[in-house]
Residue, then its C-alpha position, 0 to 999 in steps of 0.5 A: m886690776f883695780v876699780r875706779i868709782v866716781k860720784l857725780s851729782f847733777h842739777q836735775k834739769h841736766i840729767p837727761t842730757f848727761l844720760e844722752i852723753f853717756e849713752k853716746k860715749k859709753q862704748f868708746i869709754r869701755a873700749s879704752k885700752g885696759c878698761t874691762l868693765l864700765e857701769l853707771y848707777q843712780d842713787k835710789n834715794n837721791p836721783d841727782i846722784f850717779f856713780t860710775y864704776s870702771y875696772w882697769n887693768k893698770e893705773s897707767d891705763l886709767e891715766n892714759y884714758r884721763k889724758s885722752a881726747l875722749f875723756k877731755d870731751v866727755w868731761a868738758k860736756t858733763k862738768v857744767f851740769f854738776n851741782d856738787k864737786p865730783l868725788a873719785w876713788s881708786v880701790d882694789k877689789k878684795v872679795s867678789l861673790q856671785 
């Protein structure tokens, strides 16, 4: 399992539309093969910045999602709202305390 973290920065006027798109698509994204968790965070100090956290069983699962019609649709609709280049990291979880 690994974690995918994506930083998205939006023009403020487009945030409601982004949130609407995410709300409509989140269950489909989460249901993608190999996705075991999907979370959306908003920065406390800069509300234009969001982060998605998703957990994937295998890198090939994420790659298959990224090649899917679902991803292409969501990405096409949201990337026009960015005010900065998105950043993404794939990381291995080392420690988790709950």
